C-alpha positions in Angstrom: -25.1 -59.3 66.8 -24.0 -56.1 68.6 -25.6 -55.4 71.7 -26.6 -51.8 72.7 -26.5 -51.2 76.5 -28.5 -48.4 78.2 -27.2 -47.9 81.7 -29.9 -47.9 84.3 -27.5 -46.5 87.2 -29.9 -46.1 90.2 -27.5 -45.7 93.2 -28.0 -43.8 96.4 -25.7 -42.0 98.8 -26.8 -41.9 102.4 -24.4 -39.0 104.1 -24.3 -36.8 107.0 -23.4 -33.8 104.9 -24.4 -32.1 101.7 -25.6 -33.6 98.6 -22.8 -34.3 96.1 -23.4 -36.0 92.7 -20.8 -36.5 90.1 -21.3 -34.9 86.5 -21.5 -38.4 85.0 -23.3 -40.1 87.7 -26.9 -41.3 88.1 -26.6 -41.9 91.8 -28.8 -40.8 94.5 -27.6 -39.2 97.8 -29.4 -39.7 101.0 -28.2 -36.9 103.6 -29.4 -38.0 107.3 -29.4 -35.4 110.0 -28.2 -36.5 113.5 -31.2 -37.9 115.7 -31.2 -38.5 119.4 -32.5 -42.1 120.0 -35.6 -42.4 122.2 -34.8 -44.3 125.3 -36.7 -47.2 124.2 -34.6 -47.4 121.0 -37.3 -46.9 118.8 -35.9 -44.1 116.3 -37.2 -42.3 113.4 -34.8 -41.1 110.9 -35.4 -38.6 108.1 -33.2 -38.8 105.1 -32.9 -36.7 101.9 -32.6 -38.6 98.8 -31.3 -37.1 95.7 -31.8 -38.4 92.0 -30.2 -37.2 88.8 -33.4 -37.5 86.3 -36.3 -35.8 85.1 -39.2 -38.4 84.9 -40.5 -41.3 87.3 -40.4 -43.8 84.6 -37.1 -45.1 83.1 -36.3 -43.3 80.0 -34.0 -43.7 77.0 -31.0 -42.7 79.1 -31.9 -44.8 82.1 -32.8 -41.9 84.2 -35.6 -41.9 87.0 -37.0 -39.8 89.8 -39.0 -40.3 92.8 -42.9 -40.0 92.9 -45.6 -39.6 95.3 -46.2 -42.8 97.1 -42.6 -44.1 96.9 -41.2 -46.1 99.8 -37.8 -47.9 100.7 -37.8 -51.1 102.9 -35.3 -51.3 105.4 -34.0 -54.9 106.7 -32.0 -54.6 109.9 -30.6 -56.4 113.1 -32.3 -55.6 116.3 -30.4 -55.6 119.6 -31.6 -59.0 120.4 -30.3 -60.5 117.2 -33.3 -60.8 115.4 -33.9 -59.8 111.8 -36.7 -57.0 111.5 -38.3 -55.2 108.4 -39.5 -51.5 108.3 -40.7 -49.6 105.6 -40.4 -45.7 105.0 -43.3 -43.7 104.9 -44.9 -42.9 101.6 -43.5 -40.0 99.9 -46.1 -37.0 99.6 -45.8 -34.0 97.4 -44.3 -31.8 100.1 -41.3 -34.5 100.5 -40.4 -34.5 96.9 -38.2 -31.5 95.8 -35.9 -30.3 93.0 -38.1 -31.7 90.3 -38.2 -35.0 91.8 -34.4 -35.3 92.2 -34.5 -35.0 95.9 -36.9 -36.2 98.4 -37.1 -36.4 102.4 -38.0 -40.0 103.5 -38.7 -41.1 106.9 -38.4 -44.4 108.6 -38.7 -45.7 112.1 -36.5 -48.4 113.5 -37.6 -50.7 116.5 -34.8 -51.5 118.9 -31.9 -51.7 116.3 -28.7 -53.2 117.1 -25.8 -51.0 117.5 -23.7 -51.1 114.3 -26.0 -54.0 113.3 -26.4 -55.1 109.4 -28.7 -53.1 107.6 -30.2 -53.5 103.8 -32.1 -51.0 101.8 -34.7 -52.4 99.1 -36.2 -50.0 96.7 -39.0 -50.1 95.9 -40.4 -51.3 99.1 -43.2 -53.2 97.1 -40.5 -55.8 96.0 -39.3 -56.7 99.4 -40.7 -59.7 101.2 -43.9 -58.9 103.3 -42.1 -60.5 106.2 -38.7 -61.8 107.1 -37.6 -64.5 109.3 -36.0 -63.7 112.6 -33.1 -65.6 111.9 -32.5 -64.5 108.1 -29.5 -63.0 107.2 -29.9 -59.3 106.4 -28.0 -59.3 103.2 -29.7 -62.7 101.8 -31.7 -62.1 98.4 -34.0 -65.2 99.2 -34.7 -64.0 102.6 -35.4 -60.5 101.9 -36.6 -59.9 98.3 -39.7 -61.2 96.7 -38.6 -62.4 93.4 -41.8 -64.0 92.6 -43.3 -60.7 91.9 -41.3 -60.4 88.8 -43.1 -63.4 87.5 -46.1 -61.2 86.5 -45.6 -58.0 84.8 -47.4 -55.6 82.3 -44.7 -54.9 79.9 -45.0 -51.1 80.4 -42.0 -48.9 81.3 -43.9 -46.9 84.0 -45.1 -50.0 85.9 -41.7 -51.5 85.8 -40.1 -48.3 87.1 -42.6 -48.1 90.1 -42.8 -51.8 91.3 -39.9 -53.9 89.8 -36.8 -51.9 89.2 -34.9 -53.4 92.2 -32.0 -51.5 93.8 -30.2 -52.6 97.0 -27.5 -51.5 99.4 -25.9 -53.6 102.2 -24.2 -52.1 104.9 -24.2 -51.5 108.8 -25.7 -48.8 111.1 -23.3 -46.3 112.4 -24.2 -46.9 116.0 -27.9 -46.4 116.1 -27.7 -44.3 112.8 -28.2 -44.9 109.2 -25.0 -45.6 107.1 -23.0 -42.4 106.6 -22.8 -43.4 102.8 -24.7 -46.0 100.9 -24.8 -46.9 97.3 -28.2 -48.2 96.0 -27.3 -50.4 93.0 -29.8 -51.9 90.5 -29.8 -55.6 90.6 -32.1 -56.4 87.4 -31.4 -56.4 83.7 -34.3 -54.8 81.7 -35.2 -56.4 78.4 -36.6 -54.0 75.9 -38.2 -56.5 73.5 -39.6 -55.5 70.1 -41.8 -58.3 68.9 -42.4 -59.2 65.2 -43.2 -62.2 63.1 -41.1 -63.3 60.4 -42.6 -61.2 57.8 -41.4 -58.1 60.0 -45.2 -57.3 61.1 -45.3 -56.3 64.6 -47.6 -58.4 67.0 -47.4 -56.4 70.0 -50.8 -54.7 69.6 -52.7 -57.8 69.4 -50.6 -59.5 72.2 -52.3 -61.2 75.1 -49.5 -62.9 76.5 -45.6 -62.6 76.4 -43.3 -65.0 78.4 -39.5 -65.1 78.9 -37.8 -68.0 80.4 -34.0 -68.4 81.1 -34.3 -72.1 82.2 -34.7 -71.4 85.6 -36.9 -68.2 85.7 -40.0 -67.3 84.0 -41.5 -63.9 83.4 -45.2 -63.6 82.4 -46.1 -60.3 80.5 -49.9 -59.9 80.4 -50.9 -56.4 78.9 -53.7 -54.7 80.9 -55.0 -53.4 77.6 -53.2 -54.7 74.5 -54.5 -52.2 72.1 -53.3 -49.2 74.0 -50.5 -50.3 76.6 -48.0 -52.1 74.3 -47.9 -50.0 71.0 -44.0 -50.3 71.4 -41.4 -52.5 72.9 -42.3 -54.9 75.8 -40.3 -53.9 79.0 -39.4 -56.8 81.2 -37.3 -56.9 84.6 -35.2 -59.7 84.7 -32.5 -61.6 86.9 -29.2 -61.3 85.1 -28.6 -63.9 82.2 -25.3 -65.4 81.4 -24.4 -65.9 77.8 -24.3 -69.6 78.3 -28.2 -69.7 79.1 -30.8 -70.2 76.6 -33.4 -67.6 76.4 -37.0 -68.7 75.1 -39.7 -66.4 74.4 -43.3 -67.2 73.6 -45.9 -64.7 72.5 -49.6 -65.3 71.9 -52.0 -62.9 70.0 -55.5 -63.3 69.2 -55.0 -65.9 66.7 -51.4 -67.5 67.0 -48.7 -68.6 69.4 -45.1 -67.5 68.5 -41.9 -68.6 69.8 -38.1 -68.0 69.6 -35.0 -69.2 71.5 -31.7 -67.6 71.4 -28.3 -68.2 73.2 -25.2 -66.2 73.6 -26.8 -63.1 75.2 -25.5 -61.5 78.3 -28.1 -59.5 80.2 -26.1 -57.7 83.1 -27.7 -56.2 85.8 -28.2 -52.3 85.8 -28.4 -52.3 82.1 -31.1 -52.1 79.5 -31.1 -54.3 76.4 -32.9 -53.4 73.2 -33.7 -56.7 71.5 -35.3 -57.4 68.4 -37.3 -60.7 68.1 -38.4 -62.2 64.8 -40.6 -64.9 66.3 -41.8 -68.0 64.7 -45.4 -68.9 64.2 -46.5 -72.2 66.1 -49.2 -73.9 63.8 -51.2 -77.0 65.2 -53.0 -78.9 62.5 -56.2 -79.1 64.6 -58.4 -76.5 63.2 -60.2 -77.8 59.8 -63.2 -76.5 57.9 -65.8 -78.7 56.4 -67.1 -78.4 52.8 -69.5 -80.8 51.4 -69.2 -83.0 54.4 -65.4 -83.4 53.8 -62.7 -82.3 56.2 -60.3 -80.0 54.4 -56.7 -79.0 55.3 -54.9 -76.0 53.7 -51.9 -74.3 55.3 -50.1 -71.4 53.4 -46.9 -71.7 55.6 -44.9 -68.7 56.5 -41.1 -68.3 56.9 -40.4 -69.6 60.3 -43.2 -71.7 60.9 -43.2 -74.5 63.3 -45.7 -77.0 62.4 -47.1 -79.9 64.4 -50.3 -82.1 64.8 -52.2 -84.6 63.5 -54.7 -84.4 60.5 -56.6 -87.3 58.6 -58.1 -85.5 55.5 -61.1 -87.0 53.8 -60.8 -84.2 51.2 -58.3 -81.9 49.9 -55.2 -81.7 52.2 -51.8 -80.0 51.7 -49.1 -77.4 52.9 -47.5 -74.9 50.7 -44.0 -73.5 51.6 -43.3 -70.0 50.0 -40.1 -69.4 48.1 -37.1 -68.9 50.4 -38.8 -70.0 53.6 -37.7 -72.0 56.3 -40.2 -74.4 57.9 -40.0 -76.7 60.9 -41.9 -79.9 60.9 -42.4 -80.6 64.6 -44.3 -83.7 64.7 -46.7 -83.7 61.8 -48.9 -86.6 60.7 -51.4 -86.2 57.6 -51.7 -87.1 54.0 -52.8 -85.8 50.8 -55.6 -88.1 49.5 -56.4 -89.1 45.8 -57.7 -86.4 43.7 -55.8 -83.6 45.7 -53.9 -81.5 43.0 -50.8 -80.8 45.3 -48.0 -82.4 47.1 -48.7 -83.0 50.8 -46.0 -80.3 51.3 -45.7 -78.4 48.2 -42.8 -75.9 47.9 -43.2 -72.9 45.7 -39.5 -72.2 45.3 -36.3 -72.6 47.3 -37.2 -74.2 50.6 -35.7 -75.4 53.9 -37.5 -77.9 55.9 -36.1 -78.9 59.3 -37.0 -82.1 61.2 -37.9 -82.1 64.8 -39.7 -84.9 66.3 -41.3 -87.7 64.6 -43.2 -86.8 61.0 -45.4 -89.1 59.0 -46.7 -87.8 55.9 -48.5 -89.6 53.0 -49.7 -89.0 49.3 -52.0 -90.8 47.3 -51.9 -88.9 44.2 -49.6 -88.3 41.2 -47.8 -85.9 43.0 -44.8 -86.6 45.5 -45.3 -86.5 49.3 -42.8 -83.4 49.5 -42.3 -81.6 46.2 -38.9 -79.9 45.3 -40.0 -77.0 43.3 -38.8 -76.8 39.8 -37.9 -73.3 38.4 -39.7 -73.3 35.1 -39.1 -69.5 34.5 -36.2 -70.4 32.0 -33.7 -68.0 33.8 -32.1 -68.3 37.2 -30.8 -71.1 39.1 -32.8 -74.1 39.7 -34.7 -74.2 43.0 -33.4 -76.4 45.9 -35.2 -78.2 48.6 -33.0 -78.8 51.5 -34.0 -81.0 54.3 -32.0 -81.2 57.6 -32.6 -81.5 61.5 -32.3 -84.3 64.2 -35.9 -85.6 63.8 -37.5 -88.2 61.4 -39.6 -88.2 58.3 -41.5 -90.9 56.9 -42.4 -89.7 53.2 -44.7 -92.6 51.8 -46.0 -92.1 48.4 -48.3 -95.3 49.1 -50.5 -96.2 46.1 -49.7 -92.7 44.3 -47.3 -92.1 41.4 -45.1 -89.5 42.8 -41.8 -89.8 44.6 -41.5 -89.7 48.4 -39.2 -86.6 48.2 -38.8 -84.8 44.8 -41.1 -84.7 41.7 -44.4 -86.4 40.5 -45.5 -88.1 37.5 -45.0 -86.9 33.9 -45.6 -83.1 33.9 -44.7 -82.6 37.6 -41.0 -82.1 37.5 -38.6 -81.2 40.5 -35.6 -79.1 41.2 -32.6 -79.9 43.2 -32.7 -81.9 46.5 -30.3 -81.6 49.3 -30.6 -83.9 52.5 -28.3 -83.0 55.1 -29.7 -84.7 58.4 -32.5 -86.6 59.9 -33.7 -90.1 59.9 -35.6 -90.2 56.5 -37.6 -93.1 55.2 -38.6 -92.2 51.8 -40.8 -94.7 49.5 -41.8 -93.9 45.9 -45.3 -94.7 44.3 -45.7 -96.6 41.3 -42.6 -96.4 39.0 -41.5 -93.6 41.1 -38.0 -93.1 42.9 -37.9 -92.9 46.8 -35.7 -89.8 46.4 -35.9 -88.2 42.9 -38.7 -88.1 40.2 -41.8 -89.9 39.4 -43.0 -91.9 36.5 -41.9 -90.4 33.3 -40.9 -87.2 35.1 -37.5 -85.3 35.7 -35.6 -83.9 38.7 -32.6 -81.7 39.1 -29.3 -82.7 41.1 -29.5 -84.9 44.2 -27.1 -84.3 47.1 -27.0 -86.5 50.4 -24.6 -85.3 53.0 -25.8 -86.5 56.3 -28.5 -88.5 58.1 -29.7 -92.0 58.2 -31.6 -92.5 54.9 -33.7 -95.4 53.8 -35.0 -94.8 50.4 -37.3 -97.1 48.2 -37.9 -97.0 44.7 -41.2 -98.1 43.3 -41.5 -100.9 40.6 -39.7 -99.7 37.5 -37.8 -96.9 39.4 -34.4 -96.5 41.0 -34.0 -96.2 44.7 -32.4 -92.6 44.3 -32.6 -91.0 41.2 -35.2 -91.2 38.4 -38.5 -92.8 38.0 -39.3 -95.3 35.1 -38.7 -93.5 31.9 -37.6 -90.4 33.7 -34.5 -88.2 33.7 -32.3 -87.2 36.6 -29.2 -84.8 37.2 -26.1 -85.6 39.1 -26.2 -87.5 42.2 -23.7 -87.2 44.8 -23.4 -89.1 48.2 -20.7 -88.0 50.7 -19.4 -89.9 53.6 -21.0 -87.4 55.9 -23.9 -89.7 56.0 -24.6 -92.1 59.0 -26.5 -94.7 57.3 -27.9 -95.3 53.8 -30.2 -98.2 52.7 -31.0 -98.1 49.1 -33.9 -100.4 48.0 -35.4 -101.1 44.9 -38.4 -103.2 43.6 -36.9 -106.0 41.5 -40.0 -108.1 41.5 -40.4 -108.4 37.7 -37.6 -109.6 35.5 -38.2 -106.9 32.8 -36.9 -104.5 35.4 -33.8 -106.4 36.5 -31.4 -103.7 35.1 -32.6 -100.8 37.3 -29.7 -99.2 39.1 -30.2 -98.8 42.8 -28.8 -95.3 42.4 -29.3 -93.2 39.3 -31.0 -94.7 36.2 -34.5 -96.5 36.2 -36.1 -98.7 33.5 -36.0 -96.6 30.2 -34.6 -93.9 32.1 -31.5 -91.8 32.4 -29.3 -89.9 35.0 -26.4 -87.8 35.2 -23.0 -88.8 37.0 -23.3 -90.6 40.3 -20.4 -89.8 42.8 -20.2 -91.5 45.9 -17.5 -90.3 48.6 -15.7 -88.5 45.5 -15.7 -91.7 43.4 -17.4 -91.6 40.0 -19.5 -94.9 39.9 -19.6 -97.1 36.9 -23.0 -98.7 35.7 -21.6 -102.1 36.5 -21.2 -101.0 40.1 -24.4 -99.4 40.5 -26.2 -102.2 38.8 -24.7 -105.0 40.9 -24.3 -104.6 44.5 -22.9 -107.9 45.4 -23.3 -109.1 49.0 -25.1 -105.7 49.8 -22.4 -103.8 48.7 -21.5 -101.2 45.8 -18.4 -102.7 44.5 -15.8 -102.5 47.5 -17.0 -99.3 48.9 -18.4 -100.9 52.0 -14.7 -101.5 53.3 -13.2 -98.5 51.7 -15.6 -95.6 52.7 -16.4 -94.6 56.0 -20.2 -94.6 55.8 -20.9 -96.3 58.9 -23.6 -98.6 57.1 -24.2 -99.0 53.4 -26.7 -101.5 52.0 -28.2 -102.3 48.7 -30.6 -104.9 48.3 -33.6 -106.1 46.1 -36.9 -106.5 47.4 -40.6 -106.7 46.5 -43.2 -104.3 48.1 
């Protein structure tokens, strides 16, 4: 993504002569007339400050001016060696000149050390209220109250007034302020446009927006969400390196949203417009009750991160819209008998990302996770893709659908692609663990990653078709970490079921394992837990085939 930089140059020149500003500069000049110190070395200095801008608030070009009430903190060394803090007088209307580009400021220093170290902090409100006597004058930790950045309101005006930190480090010229001093901005400004994955702005309903870089957290609390944050959210931040991960959390009146990004450099003295499409966090805790039965229905949105446990005594399922990517981040629930949906019912092409441990069951004729079938008669077959580093237990229990794929008879499924995760998928009665259900059909199956355990129900293959069903081509690559393909061989009439591919009275397309087209004989007899000689010749990590009863 190309980054747009808006320069927030806010630099000041302290000089004992006339104001000079380059034509391309956003620097301020402070002109200090000569003063004779009082005998007790308490001195009052008046400086003229020049700014190249037209408004107090930062604007789209990064300009700003002084306003009534502005102050500058001065950290300096006293003659006895102690570090001290002074704050300039608050600006009055009479102090501000040239449409706010210049102002006369006054500061009193008590017993300053000749040629001692000095630091200017603007605005004074972000300086620490007190400094330690032994503090280094140029120490950020000892002079700047960065904790104030943790609570902001997201508006440009407040940011410019209270948080847009500028600093200069130098030494006194005898007992006078430095002849030349450049105030430079120390913070990056994030200009965040916040939307959900559908492109709808959530700013006007926002109750809180948080940004963390792994070390620092900035909490934005709008004073009045409906009026103050109708546009971008502005956040003053310490610089961020491209190696740091930025995590954003937004909460509105209904949902919490999140997003993490890496590879972004936010340098000081710059403004960065960042457009955020936020993922909605959905916790399966809120249910309604109908006829005394708990109900769960979630129409997931693209980008949703779903978590939570729910035990439904009524209808329970999640729909995933066509083209959506949904993350399962610790989900546990089941679709009970009588439910007319899969537990997770995909409506078209879908991507499911596994994070954490997920345990999902179905007791009906549908699969646990339905890979949608394109029944329009035109276009490509729909594809369900499962990936991630988490785990999934998809158990059809006493139902008649597959763990992942299709259901019984008239509930076909499309293509299935598994590229990662630790997956345990068990088919119901006469249904495949991964594939189609009893007398059903499915598209092509590709397994290219992950640790997979697939168990076919009685009469079904482990991976492929259910009893009397049909399945497309099956491809398994050596990118997988582990595959344990099991079938129910508890009754003799089902002894000719393939571990992968055909079921009893069923049919399947070509089965290719690591580039090798498998014969029926190899798929049927996995002697000593192997498919032919593939255990030794293919680097699958582990490969098991076995017969068992469930």
